[in-house]
Backbone bond lengths (Angstrom), bond angles and torsions (degrees), N, CA, C in turn:
res aa  C-N    CA-C-N  psi(-1)  N-CA   C-N-CA  omega(-1)  CA-C   N-CA-C  phi
1 M - - - 1.447 - - 1.536 107.77 -
2 A 1.371 115.60 129.77 1.485 123.90 -179.02 1.491 111.80 -65.60
3 A 1.263 119.49 160.03 1.438 125.41 -178.56 1.572 108.80 -59.42
4 D 1.386 118.20 -46.35 1.407 118.31 -179.84 1.547 112.78 -63.39
5 E 1.320 118.68 -36.93 1.401 119.48 173.51 1.499 116.25 -64.90
6 Q 1.349 119.31 -36.61 1.392 128.48 174.37 1.602 108.87 -59.15
7 N 1.359 114.76 -48.51 1.427 122.18 175.95 1.444 111.98 -61.48
8 D 1.304 122.04 -43.67 1.437 123.69 -179.54 1.566 111.34 -67.65
9 E 1.398 113.23 -28.26 1.493 120.00 177.40 1.556 110.66 -62.12
10 L 1.337 111.19 -46.52 1.483 119.59 178.25 1.574 109.18 -58.49
11 L 1.312 115.71 -45.54 1.433 119.56 -175.52 1.546 108.66 -67.47
12 V 1.365 117.67 -44.64 1.504 120.11 177.87 1.502 109.11 -60.23
13 S 1.287 120.42 -42.54 1.461 119.77 -179.90 1.522 112.73 -60.44
14 L 1.334 116.84 -36.73 1.446 123.91 177.30 1.518 110.16 -69.03
15 L 1.261 116.47 -46.62 1.460 122.66 -176.76 1.549 110.58 -68.08
16 Q 1.423 112.72 -32.94 1.419 117.74 -177.35 1.555 111.56 -60.13
17 L 1.374 114.52 -32.80 1.516 120.78 179.97 1.515 104.08 -59.95
18 A 1.317 119.47 -48.96 1.478 121.99 -178.95 1.520 112.61 -61.82
19 Q 1.389 116.76 -40.78 1.413 119.84 174.19 1.494 114.82 -61.73
20 D 1.376 115.12 -41.85 1.451 120.68 176.32 1.521 114.21 -60.15
21 H 1.354 116.68 -29.20 1.431 122.55 -179.69 1.574 110.78 -93.56
22 G 1.308 119.02 5.63 1.422 122.70 173.88 1.546 112.03 75.63
23 I 1.385 117.07 18.27 1.418 118.84 178.10 1.600 112.82 -90.43
24 I 1.257 114.72 -26.02 1.438 124.51 164.97 1.471 111.59 -112.56
25 G 1.323 115.50 128.81 1.380 119.50 -179.44 1.494 117.38 -63.92
26 P 1.362 120.35 179.30 1.460 129.00 -179.62 1.555 108.65 -71.14
27 T 1.277 117.03 81.14 1.581 119.18 -178.64 1.509 106.12 -133.80
28 D 1.269 115.88 167.67 1.414 124.56 178.70 1.560 108.10 -79.29
29 L 1.314 116.08 112.23 1.423 120.73 -170.73 1.607 111.67 -71.52
30 Y 1.273 114.24 -24.24 1.525 115.89 173.33 1.485 110.67 -65.60
31 E 1.358 115.68 -40.34 1.488 119.06 177.48 1.476 111.87 -65.47
32 E 1.417 115.16 -41.03 1.467 115.00 179.77 1.527 112.54 -65.75
33 I 1.341 117.24 -32.51 1.457 119.77 177.49 1.560 107.07 -63.97
34 Q 1.293 118.99 -44.53 1.508 122.51 179.49 1.453 109.65 -58.87
35 R 1.415 120.98 -41.86 1.391 122.84 179.43 1.534 112.31 -66.35
36 A 1.397 113.51 -36.42 1.460 117.72 -178.82 1.515 111.70 -67.57
37 R 1.353 113.47 -26.80 1.532 118.77 -176.49 1.556 110.11 -72.59
38 L 1.418 115.20 -11.95 1.451 114.71 172.46 1.521 109.00 -67.64
39 F 1.348 118.19 -31.22 1.481 118.09 173.05 1.532 113.08 -66.50
40 V 1.334 116.26 -37.28 1.460 118.81 175.39 1.499 108.57 -57.68
41 T 1.342 117.41 -47.60 1.417 120.93 -177.35 1.501 108.95 -58.99
42 G 1.366 114.68 -46.34 1.436 115.13 -177.25 1.538 115.79 -69.70
43 L 1.263 117.34 -17.18 1.440 123.35 173.95 1.616 110.09 -88.33
44 G 1.252 118.08 3.30 1.440 119.01 -174.61 1.483 117.21 -56.51
45 A 1.266 120.40 -32.32 1.441 125.22 178.74 1.492 112.84 -87.50
46 V 1.396 120.89 -6.77 1.349 123.03 -177.61 1.611 105.77 -79.71
47 P 1.388 113.84 124.78 1.369 115.89 -175.73 1.564 118.63 -70.02
48 A 1.298 114.00 160.08 1.463 119.24 179.41 1.521 108.59 -58.00
49 G 1.416 116.87 143.65 1.400 121.70 178.06 1.536 115.26 87.88
50 S 1.340 113.91 -4.40 1.494 121.35 180.00 1.439 108.57 -69.32
51 H 1.362 118.02 152.44 1.457 131.14 176.25 1.430 112.26 -89.07
52 V 1.356 123.68 121.58 1.428 124.84 178.96 1.482 110.11 -124.78
53 L 1.294 116.19 134.28 1.489 120.70 177.34 1.513 109.31 -112.18
54 D 1.326 114.54 131.03 1.436 125.73 176.00 1.547 110.06 -100.22
55 L 1.323 122.81 112.45 1.352 125.19 -177.95 1.570 112.16 -84.68
56 G 1.337 118.07 134.34 1.439 124.59 -178.49 1.563 111.89 49.36
57 S 1.363 109.20 61.36 1.450 117.22 -175.77 1.454 117.98 -59.78
58 G 1.297 121.40 -25.11 1.449 125.15 177.55 1.444 118.81 44.40
59 G 1.311 120.03 -110.77 1.501 122.81 -178.47 1.460 113.52 -92.07
60 G 1.333 117.58 5.41 1.488 116.82 175.66 1.534 119.86 106.66
61 L 1.350 111.76 7.02 1.508 117.73 174.82 1.491 110.50 -103.05
62 P 1.247 118.14 126.74 1.411 135.25 0.39 1.508 115.34 -89.53
63 A 1.348 118.54 -1.12 1.506 124.37 -172.58 1.435 113.97 -49.54
64 L 1.444 119.66 -50.65 1.458 117.13 -178.82 1.438 115.42 -64.64
65 V 1.349 116.24 -34.32 1.487 117.29 178.97 1.554 110.08 -68.04
66 I 1.403 116.39 -40.68 1.522 116.77 -178.64 1.511 105.81 -64.62
67 A 1.328 119.33 -48.75 1.540 122.12 179.73 1.508 107.78 -51.42
68 H 1.321 117.31 -47.16 1.469 123.23 -174.24 1.500 109.84 -61.78
69 D 1.365 116.25 -51.10 1.462 120.91 -168.64 1.541 108.92 -91.29
70 R 1.275 125.53 -20.19 1.419 124.26 176.55 1.520 109.57 -129.21
71 R 1.250 114.65 74.20 1.465 123.44 178.34 1.539 113.99 -63.01
72 D 1.288 115.03 -13.18 1.499 122.49 -179.30 1.533 112.32 -80.84
73 L 1.299 118.81 -5.69 1.413 122.20 -179.64 1.489 114.41 -96.97
74 R 1.327 120.93 153.81 1.475 125.26 170.91 1.502 110.50 -97.10
75 L 1.188 119.94 107.81 1.456 128.72 -168.95 1.524 113.71 -104.38
76 T 1.327 120.49 118.40 1.374 120.58 171.55 1.529 110.87 -110.69
77 C 1.259 115.17 132.88 1.489 121.81 -177.52 1.526 110.18 -112.85
78 I 1.359 116.63 126.71 1.439 117.62 -179.84 1.566 112.76 -126.40
79 D 1.307 113.18 134.05 1.511 115.69 176.00 1.533 102.85 -148.24
80 R 1.341 114.42 155.93 1.461 119.33 -177.52 1.492 112.75 -87.23
81 R 1.274 119.86 -14.13 1.452 123.38 -173.53 1.560 110.52 -96.08
82 E 1.309 119.25 119.40 1.382 122.86 -176.90 1.523 114.70 -63.73
83 K 1.336 114.29 -32.55 1.541 118.42 -179.99 1.546 106.75 -61.49
84 R 1.301 114.38 -42.66 1.498 118.16 -176.58 1.434 110.60 -71.85
85 T 1.421 121.45 -43.68 1.461 119.37 178.31 1.486 117.68 -65.18
86 D 1.386 111.82 -31.69 1.468 117.57 175.83 1.480 111.34 -63.70
87 L 1.381 117.48 -44.97 1.439 120.67 176.09 1.459 111.64 -64.91
88 L 1.332 118.94 -44.93 1.424 120.13 -179.47 1.502 114.61 -60.12
89 K 1.370 118.16 -33.91 1.441 119.97 174.40 1.623 111.91 -66.45
90 R 1.317 114.12 -34.54 1.503 117.76 173.77 1.586 110.68 -66.16
91 Q 1.324 116.17 -41.71 1.401 119.44 -178.04 1.566 110.98 -64.41
92 F 1.373 114.72 -43.29 1.418 117.96 179.95 1.492 112.12 -69.01
93 H 1.435 119.15 -33.21 1.395 119.23 174.12 1.475 114.86 -63.00
94 R 1.289 117.93 -41.11 1.494 121.26 172.42 1.483 114.32 -62.75
95 L 1.317 114.44 -42.35 1.469 120.85 175.65 1.523 109.18 -56.12
96 M 1.248 116.82 -49.32 1.472 120.65 -178.12 1.527 113.01 -65.72
97 L 1.250 116.78 -35.34 1.507 120.14 169.13 1.493 115.41 -58.17
98 E 1.335 114.78 -38.55 1.471 121.70 -179.51 1.494 111.48 -80.90
99 R 1.306 112.85 -38.97 1.604 114.27 -174.20 1.558 104.10 -139.54
100 P 1.324 116.73 84.55 1.534 123.85 179.16 1.425 107.99 -55.37
101 G 1.324 116.06 148.37 1.448 126.97 165.81 1.485 112.53 121.04
102 E 1.303 117.76 -9.41 1.434 122.47 177.24 1.472 110.32 -60.57
103 S 1.341 116.38 143.63 1.465 119.11 174.35 1.566 105.20 -123.23
104 T 1.366 111.50 102.03 1.447 116.11 -171.91 1.547 108.30 -132.41
105 H 1.368 116.70 149.63 1.374 123.30 178.95 1.551 108.38 -139.73
106 V 1.275 118.71 125.49 1.483 120.03 -175.03 1.555 105.73 -110.37
107 V 1.340 117.59 126.97 1.457 122.42 -177.14 1.577 105.86 -116.50
108 C 1.330 112.42 134.61 1.446 115.05 172.22 1.696 103.13 -104.55
109 G 1.311 108.44 114.46 1.459 112.39 -178.25 1.550 109.59 167.90
110 D 1.360 112.41 179.40 1.479 122.95 -177.37 1.554 107.62 -91.81
111 V 1.315 116.33 125.15 1.453 122.02 176.38 1.536 112.65 -53.30
112 Y 1.243 117.11 -32.83 1.511 119.52 -177.34 1.452 111.41 -68.25
113 G 1.256 123.52 -20.35 1.446 124.61 177.71 1.560 111.65 -111.82
114 Y 1.252 118.28 2.42 1.437 123.65 -176.78 1.573 113.01 -74.00
115 V 1.298 116.74 128.07 1.476 121.38 -179.46 1.518 102.47 -119.14
116 P 1.324 120.17 111.73 1.433 119.49 176.49 1.597 116.39 -71.39
117 S 1.292 117.09 156.19 1.431 118.16 -178.59 1.532 110.92 -70.07
118 H 1.294 119.91 -25.99 1.473 121.18 173.36 1.506 108.02 -100.36
119 H 1.342 118.82 -169.30 1.429 120.33 -166.91 1.567 108.91 -74.03
120 R 1.256 119.63 -78.85 1.496 125.08 177.38 1.514 108.12 -138.11
121 F 1.377 113.24 168.65 1.444 121.44 -175.30 1.546 109.47 -88.41
122 D 1.352 113.50 147.74 1.523 120.07 -179.18 1.515 109.65 -82.50
123 A 1.315 113.66 -19.43 1.479 116.73 -177.08 1.540 106.71 -157.19
124 V 1.250 116.03 145.57 1.573 121.95 175.17 1.556 105.30 -127.46
125 T 1.397 115.06 137.56 1.384 119.74 171.24 1.491 109.51 -116.89
126 A 1.399 112.28 154.10 1.476 119.18 179.84 1.448 109.25 -150.64
127 R 1.406 119.72 115.10 1.503 121.29 179.83 1.433 107.97 -94.07
128 S 1.273 125.96 -54.12 1.444 128.46 -175.28 1.451 110.25 -133.88
129 F 1.296 123.97 45.63 1.432 124.73 -172.61 1.475 110.03 -84.26
130 G 1.311 122.22 -36.14 1.413 119.57 179.25 1.576 109.92 160.50
131 P 1.329 116.56 -167.54 1.512 118.67 178.29 1.464 110.13 -71.97
132 P 1.303 119.29 161.11 1.517 125.42 178.05 1.504 112.75 -41.12
133 E 1.299 116.59 -51.59 1.479 117.27 -178.62 1.450 112.69 -53.51
134 A 1.303 119.51 -48.40 1.504 124.17 -177.69 1.594 109.37 -63.00
135 V 1.269 113.25 -40.87 1.545 117.66 -179.36 1.482 111.18 -65.80
136 L 1.332 115.86 -39.69 1.442 118.74 177.15 1.521 113.81 -70.88
137 R 1.336 116.32 -33.96 1.478 121.16 178.01 1.536 108.87 -66.09
138 A 1.309 114.98 -40.93 1.477 120.32 -176.80 1.485 111.21 -73.84
139 T 1.283 120.71 -26.91 1.418 118.81 -174.93 1.527 112.87 -96.67
140 R 1.296 116.89 -14.48 1.486 118.91 -170.46 1.599 110.23 -56.22
141 T 1.331 116.77 -42.24 1.436 121.01 -176.72 1.509 108.81 -90.23
142 Q 1.303 124.67 -11.36 1.453 124.93 -175.80 1.538 113.66 -95.97
143 L 1.374 116.33 -27.35 1.481 123.48 -168.93 1.490 108.38 -95.02
144 R 1.314 118.15 129.64 1.497 121.65 173.80 1.552 111.22 -67.27
145 P 1.356 116.37 148.21 1.446 116.18 174.37 1.569 113.51 -51.30
146 G 1.278 114.52 131.07 1.474 118.45 179.99 1.537 114.04 86.04
147 G 1.406 113.78 -1.95 1.459 120.20 177.14 1.436 115.23 -66.74
148 L 1.360 122.14 163.72 1.398 124.25 172.56 1.500 115.27 -96.60
149 L 1.341 115.68 144.15 1.476 122.47 174.56 1.502 102.93 -120.56
150 L 1.322 117.00 123.63 1.443 124.77 -179.28 1.491 110.36 -114.33
151 V 1.397 121.28 119.97 1.432 120.86 -174.13 1.548 107.73 -129.86
152 A 1.324 115.30 137.43 1.463 120.12 176.79 1.516 105.70 -72.16
153 E 1.370 113.46 143.49 1.447 120.84 178.13 1.461 109.58 -101.36
154 P 1.399 118.01 154.29 1.466 119.91 176.63 1.556 109.69 -63.44
155 P 1.328 116.13 161.88 1.490 119.95 -174.37 1.519 112.77 -56.28
156 T 1.330 118.07 -41.71 1.495 121.70 -178.92 1.447 111.25 -124.56
157 P 1.357 122.41 70.50 1.446 120.76 176.71 1.539 110.84 -70.17
158 R 1.310 115.39 130.79 1.475 121.34 -179.30 1.506 112.17 -80.89
159 I 1.367 110.60 -45.35 1.458 115.12 179.37 1.549 108.11 -138.06
160 S 1.202 119.87 170.91 1.473 119.86 -177.94 1.596 106.59 -73.03
161 R 1.320 111.95 127.49 1.474 117.35 -178.40 1.490 112.14 -77.25
162 W 1.374 114.50 -9.53 1.431 121.68 -168.16 1.551 112.32 -98.81
163 E 1.310 114.74 -23.76 1.533 122.56 -176.94 1.605 113.72 -48.03
164 P 1.324 114.16 -51.82 1.551 113.81 -178.36 1.537 111.38 -61.61
165 L 1.368 117.05 -40.68 1.467 121.58 -177.20 1.581 109.97 -70.40
166 L 1.280 116.08 -40.31 1.536 117.00 -178.64 1.475 116.85 -70.69
167 R 1.344 116.22 -17.68 1.459 120.27 176.24 1.558 113.97 -62.91
168 D 1.291 110.72 -24.40 1.541 116.91 178.44 1.438 114.13 -94.07
169 I 1.344 116.83 1.54 1.564 120.59 -177.24 1.463 108.24 -119.78
170 P 1.368 120.53 93.33 1.431 125.50 -177.07 1.495 109.76 -53.14
171 G 1.380 119.50 134.04 1.404 125.41 179.06 1.454 124.25 78.19
172 A 1.474 111.93 -3.34 1.463 119.13 178.71 1.518 108.51 -68.95
173 T 1.370 116.41 144.34 1.423 122.63 177.15 1.499 111.38 -131.30
174 Q 1.337 115.06 155.12 1.436 117.63 177.65 1.526 109.93 -134.55
175 Q 1.261 116.13 155.66 1.422 123.17 179.83 1.468 109.39 -149.03
176 R 1.314 117.82 133.89 1.507 118.66 -179.81 1.554 110.86 -101.91
177 I 1.301 116.55 136.18 1.453 124.23 175.96 1.480 108.53 -117.93
178 S 1.343 116.28 121.14 1.433 121.04 -171.71 1.527 108.69 -136.40
179 D 1.368 115.39 157.74 1.383 122.48 164.61 1.599 103.55 -158.89
180 T 1.303 115.46 -165.65 1.430 118.28 -173.96 1.520 114.49 -67.91
181 S 1.329 115.96 -18.11 1.517 119.52 178.60 1.548 113.33 -83.37
182 G 1.329 119.31 -23.54 1.360 121.29 178.92 1.513 112.37 157.57
183 S 1.393 119.65 -156.93 1.375 122.15 179.73 1.496 109.91 -148.54
184 I 1.388 113.99 154.25 1.463 123.33 168.21 1.531 111.01 -126.45
185 T 1.321 118.59 157.90 1.364 121.70 168.52 1.507 110.72 -111.04
186 V 1.292 116.34 134.53 1.429 124.08 179.92 1.552 108.11 -109.87
187 L 1.304 116.07 117.32 1.467 126.42 -177.65 1.537 108.84 -109.95
188 Q 1.304 111.98 140.20 1.454 116.55 175.24 1.481 106.62 -136.04
189 G 1.386 117.39 146.31 1.476 122.03 176.18 1.548 109.50 84.59
190 V 1.335 122.06 26.64 1.455 125.79 -177.31 1.436 109.80 -102.88
191 S 1.254 122.48 0.54 1.543 123.79 -175.01 1.550 106.54 -104.56
């Protein structure tokens, strides 16, 4: 078994816990890992030691994949449901036993009232948090000026969901990252 396949086996076993608890639906976890790696690609220019917030972390997608592939980032995961955050803490504990060096923090709470211990986040990720308006509202106070917002896109987006909202934000930019597994939008200048 190749090293990449072994790494994916670890991620699959961690995500399988969430699937077994009904937090992740009946989907191919290898495909979900590939989709989550679009976030890793989008975070490529984010320097080591940067603070990243994952909104609505749920079963660990994309947070576990980001923590696995980018151990140099400081990752905070937030979800309102205690069952999910308890499981996510166990998943991260197991990941850290297998691959020491991750810096993660799991918060059970509402992002709208969350105040980080540092100033603001360098990047925010959102896989299934809500419509664009809700994502922007949740990140406005969390994302540092110039920081990146990375958001998963629906399987078949017809037009950019972000265009109407970005018209009202001077200097905001967007970029799409896609492959056969899906696509994300990377926004900058929205905070």
